[in-house]
N, CA, C and O atoms as a printed pandas DataFrame, in Angstrom:
     atom_number atom_name residue_name chain_id  residue_number  x_coord  y_coord  z_coord
0              1         N          MET        A               1  -31.334 -104.213   -0.154
1              2        CA          MET        A               1  -30.635 -102.995   -0.536
2              3         C          MET        A               1  -31.438 -102.205   -1.562
3              4         O          MET        A               1  -31.339 -100.979   -1.616
4              5         N          GLN        A               2  -32.213 -102.881   -2.358
5              6        CA          GLN        A               2  -32.952 -102.159   -3.382
6              7         C          GLN        A               2  -34.050 -101.300   -2.777
7              8         O          GLN        A               2  -34.387 -100.253   -3.330
8              9         N          LEU        A               3  -34.616 -101.725   -1.644
9             10        CA          LEU        A               3  -35.686 -100.958   -1.024
10            11         C          LEU        A               3  -35.158  -99.619   -0.512
11            12         O          LEU        A               3  -35.837  -98.601   -0.648
12            13         N          GLY        A               4  -33.971  -99.600    0.069
13            14        CA          GLY        A               4  -33.381  -98.355    0.556
14            15         C          GLY        A               4  -33.044  -97.415   -0.585
15            16         O          GLY        A               4  -33.225  -96.204   -0.459
16            17         N          SER        A               5  -32.564  -97.940   -1.679
17            18        CA          SER        A               5  -32.230  -97.122   -2.839
18            19         C          SER        A               5  -33.487  -96.504   -3.445
19            20         O          SER        A               5  -33.480  -95.346   -3.862
20            21         N          PHE        A               6  -34.572  -97.291   -3.490
21            22        CA          PHE        A               6  -35.836  -96.775   -4.025
22            23         C          PHE        A               6  -36.380  -95.664   -3.128
23            24         O          PHE        A               6  -36.877  -94.647   -3.611
24            25         N          ARG        A               7  -36.277  -95.875   -1.824
25            26        CA          ARG        A               7  -36.756  -94.866   -0.876
26            27         C          ARG        A               7  -35.960  -93.568   -1.022
27            28         O          ARG        A               7  -36.535  -92.481   -0.970
28            29         N          ASN        A               8  -34.669  -93.672   -1.198
29            30        CA          ASN        A               8  -33.843  -92.476   -1.366
30            31         C          ASN        A               8  -34.210  -91.731   -2.643
31            32         O          ASN        A               8  -34.202  -90.501   -2.668
32            33         N          ARG        A               9  -34.528  -92.461   -3.691
33            34        CA          ARG        A               9  -34.936  -91.810   -4.943
34            35         C          ARG        A               9  -36.267  -91.081   -4.775
35            36         O          ARG        A               9  -36.451  -89.981   -5.296
36            37         N          ILE        A              10  -37.188  -91.700   -4.046
37            38        CA          ILE        A              10  -38.483  -91.053   -3.800
38            39         C          ILE        A              10  -38.287  -89.780   -2.976
39            40         O          ILE        A              10  -38.890  -88.750   -3.276
40            41         N          ILE        A              11  -37.454  -89.844   -1.947
41            42        CA          ILE        A              11  -37.186  -88.663   -1.113
42            43         C          ILE        A              11  -36.523  -87.574   -1.945
43            44         O          ILE        A              11  -36.878  -86.401   -1.827
44            45         N          ALA        A              12  -35.561  -87.953   -2.784
45            46        CA          ALA        A              12  -34.883  -86.966   -3.626
46            47         C          ALA        A              12  -35.856  -86.334   -4.614
47            48         O          ALA        A              12  -35.788  -85.129   -4.859
48            49         N          ALA        A              13  -36.759  -87.125   -5.185
49            50        CA          ALA        A              13  -37.737  -86.580   -6.128
50            51         C          ALA        A              13  -38.701  -85.633   -5.421
51            52         O          ALA        A              13  -39.068  -84.595   -5.972
52            53         N          ALA        A              14  -39.113  -85.984   -4.206
53            54        CA          ALA        A              14  -40.017  -85.109   -3.449
54            55         C          ALA        A              14  -39.327  -83.793   -3.096
55            56         O          ALA        A              14  -39.930  -82.725   -3.200
56            57         N          LEU        A              15  -38.076  -83.870   -2.682
57            58        CA          LEU        A              15  -37.331  -82.645   -2.367
58            59         C          LEU        A              15  -37.140  -81.782   -3.603
59            60         O          LEU        A              15  -37.273  -80.559   -3.542
60            61         N          LEU        A              16  -36.829  -82.413   -4.716
61            62        CA          LEU        A              16  -36.645  -81.667   -5.956
62            63         C          LEU        A              16  -37.950  -80.994   -6.390
63            64         O          LEU        A              16  -37.939  -79.855   -6.857
64            65         N          GLY        A              17  -39.051  -81.689   -6.237
65            66        CA          GLY        A              17  -40.348  -81.098   -6.568
66            67         C          GLY        A              17  -40.699  -79.936   -5.654
67            68         O          GLY        A              17  -41.229  -78.923   -6.109
68            69         N          ALA        A              18  -40.404  -80.079   -4.359
69            70        CA          ALA        A              18  -40.688  -78.991   -3.415
70            71         C          ALA        A              18  -39.838  -77.768   -3.724
71            72         O          ALA        A              18  -40.341  -76.645   -3.723
72            73         N          VAL        A              19  -38.556  -77.977   -3.989
73            74        CA          VAL        A              19  -37.673  -76.855   -4.314
74            75         C          VAL        A              19  -38.105  -76.200   -5.621
75            76         O          VAL        A              19  -38.099  -74.974   -5.732
76            77         N          GLY        A              20  -38.477  -77.000   -6.603
77            78        CA          GLY        A              20  -38.930  -76.448   -7.881
78            79         C          GLY        A              20  -40.196  -75.629   -7.733
79            80         O          GLY        A              20  -40.332  -74.581   -8.363
80            81         N          SER        A              21  -41.131  -76.094   -6.906
81            82        CA          SER        A              21  -42.362  -75.319   -6.721
82            83         C          SER        A              21  -42.100  -74.030   -5.958
83            84         O          SER        A              21  -42.730  -73.012   -6.243
84            85         N          ILE        A              22  -41.193  -74.052   -5.004
85            86        CA          ILE        A              22  -40.846  -72.820   -4.278
86            87         C          ILE        A              22  -40.200  -71.821   -5.224
87            88         O          ILE        A              22  -40.513  -70.631   -5.179
88            89         N          VAL        A              23  -39.305  -72.290   -6.076
89            90        CA          VAL        A              23  -38.658  -71.400   -7.045
90            91         C          VAL        A              23  -39.694  -70.825   -8.007
91            92         O          VAL        A              23  -39.628  -69.645   -8.349
92            93         N          ALA        A              24  -40.643  -71.641   -8.445
93            94        CA          ALA        A              24  -41.681  -71.156   -9.366
94            95         C          ALA        A              24  -42.541  -70.087   -8.706
95            96         O          ALA        A              24  -42.897  -69.097   -9.344
96            97         N          VAL        A              25  -42.876  -70.278   -7.440
97            98        CA          VAL        A              25  -43.690  -69.282   -6.727
98            99         C          VAL        A              25  -42.918  -67.979   -6.577
99           100         O          VAL        A              25  -43.479  -66.900   -6.770
100          101         N          VAL        A              26  -41.644  -68.069   -6.235
101          102        CA          VAL        A              26  -40.834  -66.858   -6.043
102          103         C          VAL        A              26  -40.675  -66.102   -7.357
103          104         O          VAL        A              26  -40.748  -64.873   -7.370
104          105         N          LEU        A              27  -40.462  -66.805   -8.450
105          106        CA          LEU        A              27  -40.243  -66.140   -9.732
106          107         C          LEU        A              27  -41.525  -65.574  -10.327
107          108         O          LEU        A              27  -41.463  -64.621  -11.103
108          109         N          ASN        A              28  -42.671  -66.123   -9.995
109          110        CA          ASN        A              28  -43.924  -65.685  -10.596
110          111         C          ASN        A              28  -44.728  -64.738   -9.717
111          112         O          ASN        A              28  -45.891  -64.462  -10.012
112          113         N          ARG        A              29  -44.132  -64.241   -8.653
113          114        CA          ARG        A              29  -44.850  -63.280   -7.812
114          115         C          ARG        A              29  -45.066  -61.994   -8.580
115          116         O          ARG        A              29  -44.184  -61.528   -9.301
116          117         N          ARG        A              30  -46.252  -61.424   -8.418
117          118        CA          ARG        A              30  -46.527  -60.135   -9.048
118          119         C          ARG        A              30  -45.992  -59.025   -8.151
119          120         O          ARG        A              30  -46.099  -59.111   -6.928
120          121         N          PRO        A              31  -45.421  -57.990   -8.747
121          122        CA          PRO        A              31  -44.953  -56.882   -7.907
122          123         C          PRO        A              31  -46.143  -56.148   -7.300
123          124         O          PRO        A              31  -47.183  -55.998   -7.941
124          125         N          GLN        A              32  -45.983  -55.700   -6.079
125          126        CA          GLN        A              32  -47.052  -54.988   -5.390
126          127         C          GLN        A              32  -47.136  -53.567   -5.926
127          128         O          GLN        A              32  -46.107  -52.916   -6.105
128          129         N          PRO        A              33  -48.346  -53.073   -6.187
129          130        CA          PRO        A              33  -48.477  -51.684   -6.651
130          131         C          PRO        A              33  -48.105  -50.721   -5.529
131          132         O          PRO        A              33  -48.240  -51.058   -4.353
132          133         N          PRO        A              34  -47.638  -49.531   -5.884
133          134        CA          PRO        A              34  -47.269  -48.573   -4.836
134          135         C          PRO        A              34  -48.500  -48.117   -4.069
135          136         O          PRO        A              34  -49.621  -48.158   -4.577
136          137         N          ALA        A              35  -48.271  -47.687   -2.848
137          138        CA          ALA        A              35  -49.370  -47.202   -2.009
138          139         C          ALA        A              35  -49.940  -45.922   -2.624
139          140         O          ALA        A              35  -49.194  -45.132   -3.202
140          141         N          PRO        A              36  -51.244  -45.710   -2.507
141          142        CA          PRO        A              36  -51.821  -44.492   -3.080
142          143         C          PRO        A              36  -51.293  -43.245   -2.372
143          144         O          PRO        A              36  -51.038  -43.253   -1.168
144          145         N          ALA        A              37  -51.140  -42.196   -3.138
145          146        CA          ALA        A              37  -50.624  -40.945   -2.583
146          147         C          ALA        A              37  -51.692  -40.307   -1.700
147          148         O          ALA        A              37  -52.885  -40.466   -1.958
148          149         N          PRO        A              38  -51.276  -39.593   -0.671
149          150        CA          PRO        A              38  -52.269  -38.921    0.166
150          151         C          PRO        A              38  -52.976  -37.826   -0.617
151          152         O          PRO        A              38  -52.402  -37.222   -1.523
152          153         N          GLU        A              39  -54.216  -37.582   -0.259
153          154        CA          GLU        A              39  -55.006  -36.577   -0.963
154          155         C          GLU        A              39  -54.466  -35.187   -0.640
155          156         O          GLU        A              39  -54.248  -34.872    0.530
156          157         N          PRO        A              40  -54.248  -34.356   -1.645
157          158        CA          PRO        A              40  -53.725  -33.014   -1.367
158          159         C          PRO        A              40  -54.781  -32.173   -0.654
159          160         O          PRO        A              40  -55.976  -32.440   -0.783
160          161         N          PRO        A              41  -54.355  -31.170    0.091
161          162        CA          PRO        A              41  -55.336  -30.331    0.782
162          163         C          PRO        A              41  -56.174  -29.541   -0.220
163          164         O          PRO        A              41  -55.668  -29.086   -1.246
164          165         N          ARG        A              42  -57.424  -29.387    0.082
165          166        CA          ARG        A              42  -58.313  -28.644   -0.809
166          167         C          ARG        A              42  -58.192  -27.159   -0.518
167          168         O          ARG        A              42  -58.081  -26.742    0.635
168          169         N          LEU        A              43  -58.217  -26.380   -1.567
169          170        CA          LEU        A              43  -58.094  -24.940   -1.396
170          171         C          LEU        A              43  -59.373  -24.382   -0.793
171          172         O          LEU        A              43  -60.475  -24.780   -1.170
172          173         N          GLY        A              44  -59.217  -23.469    0.138
173          174        CA          GLY        A              44  -60.366  -22.818    0.737
174          175         C          GLY        A              44  -60.878  -23.498    1.985
175          176         O          GLY        A              44  -61.825  -23.009    2.601
176          177         N          TYR        A              45  -60.288  -24.598    2.375
177          178        CA          TYR        A              45  -60.721  -25.290    3.578
178          179         C          TYR        A              45  -59.560  -25.341    4.561
179          180         O          TYR        A              45  -58.393  -25.399    4.172
180          181         N          SER        A              46  -59.907  -25.319    5.836
181          182        CA          SER        A              46  -58.860  -25.379    6.851
182          183         C          SER        A              46  -58.474  -26.829    7.089
183          184         O          SER        A              46  -59.218  -27.744    6.737
184          185         N          ARG        A              47  -57.330  -27.030    7.676
185          186        CA          ARG        A              47  -56.845  -28.383    7.917
186          187         C          ARG        A              47  -57.351  -28.949    9.237
187          188         O          ARG        A              47  -57.431  -30.167    9.391
188          189         N          ASN        A              48  -57.691  -28.093   10.186
189          190        CA          ASN        A              48  -58.067  -28.606   11.497
190          191         C          ASN        A              48  -59.578  -28.721   11.681
191          192         O          ASN        A              48  -60.021  -29.076   12.773
192          193         N          GLY        A              49  -60.363  -28.446   10.693
193          194        CA          GLY        A              49  -61.794  -28.630   10.778
194          195         C          GLY        A              49  -62.563  -27.425   11.251
195          196         O          GLY        A              49  -63.793  -27.451   11.239
196          197         N          SER        A              50  -61.893  -26.369   11.668
197          198        CA          SER        A              50  -62.622  -25.186   12.118
198          199         C          SER        A              50  -63.021  -24.343   10.909
199          200         O          SER        A              50  -62.437  -24.448    9.830
200          201         N          ALA        A              51  -64.012  -23.523   11.121
201          202        CA          ALA        A              51  -64.490  -22.670   10.031
202          203         C          ALA        A              51  -63.454  -21.598    9.727
203          204         O          ALA        A              51  -62.769  -21.129   10.636
204          205         N          PRO        A              52  -63.329  -21.208    8.481
205          206        CA          PRO        A              52  -62.371  -20.143    8.156
206          207         C          PRO        A              52  -62.819  -18.821    8.769
207          208         O          PRO        A              52  -64.010  -18.523    8.857
208          209         N          THR        A              53  -61.835  -18.044    9.188
209          210        CA          THR        A              53  -62.161  -16.753    9.805
210          211         C          THR        A              53  -62.536  -15.761    8.712
211          212         O          THR        A              53  -61.848  -15.667    7.696
212          213         N          PRO        A              54  -63.625  -15.019    8.916
213          214        CA          PRO        A              54  -64.023  -14.039    7.894
214          215         C          PRO        A              54  -63.075  -12.847    7.889
215          216         O          PRO        A              54  -62.425  -12.544    8.889
216          217         N          LEU        A              55  -63.012  -12.195    6.771
217          218        CA          LEU        A              55  -62.179  -11.003    6.654
218          219         C          LEU        A              55  -62.798   -9.868    7.454
219          220         O          LEU        A              55  -64.012   -9.828    7.652
220          221         N          ALA        A              56  -61.975   -8.965    7.902
221          222        CA          ALA        A              56  -62.469   -7.837    8.697
222          223         C          ALA        A              56  -63.374   -6.971    7.830
223          224         O          ALA        A              56  -62.961   -6.479    6.780
224          225         N          GLY        A              57  -64.595   -6.794    8.273
225          226        CA          GLY        A              57  -65.531   -5.945    7.557
226          227         C          GLY        A              57  -66.265   -6.636    6.437
227          228         O          GLY        A              57  -67.091   -6.006    5.776
228          229         N          ALA        A              58  -66.008   -7.870    6.200
229          230        CA          ALA        A              58  -66.683   -8.572    5.115
230          231         C          ALA        A              58  -68.108   -8.912    5.541
231          232         O          ALA        A              58  -68.321   -9.487    6.608
232          233         N          GLY        A              59  -69.056   -8.564    4.725
233          234        CA          GLY        A              59  -70.440   -8.886    5.005
234          235         C          GLY        A              59  -71.124   -7.927    5.956
235          236         O          GLY        A              59  -72.278   -8.144    6.328
236          237         N          THR        A              60  -70.446   -6.890    6.349
237          238        CA          THR        A              60  -71.063   -5.905    7.256
238          239         C          THR        A              60  -71.396   -4.672    6.443
239          240         O          THR        A              60  -70.637   -3.704    6.403
240          241         N          GLU        A              61  -72.509   -4.728    5.818
241          242        CA          GLU        A              61  -72.939   -3.593    5.005
242          243         C          GLU        A              61  -73.820   -2.690    5.861
243          244         O          GLU        A              61  -74.871   -3.105    6.351
244          245         N          THR        A              62  -73.382   -1.475    6.026
245          246        CA          THR        A              62  -74.163   -0.520    6.826
246          247         C          THR        A              62  -74.704    0.563    5.908
247          248         O          THR        A              62  -73.976    1.126    5.091
248          249         N          THR        A              63  -75.952    0.835    6.050
249          250        CA          THR        A              63  -76.566    1.916    5.274
250          251         C          THR        A              63  -76.997    2.995    6.246
251          252         O          THR        A              63  -77.864    2.752    7.087
252          253         N          ARG        A              64  -76.421    4.171    6.155
253          254        CA          ARG        A              64  -76.770    5.274    7.047
254          255         C          ARG        A              64  -77.416    6.377    6.293
255          256         O          ARG        A              64  -77.781    7.395    6.881
């Protein structure tokens, strides 16, 4: 009878240790930092990659 009682104590101690380590891991987790914000659009550039359209008459210098 003593062998069964000893075995039960060993099993109980192992279970208690496993539960304690799981609790320690859960309590000591570091919070995850928030995801980085998306980069804001830059002024003067288009969003679709095409070149900006020039203004009407811009750069057309005529000398008569």
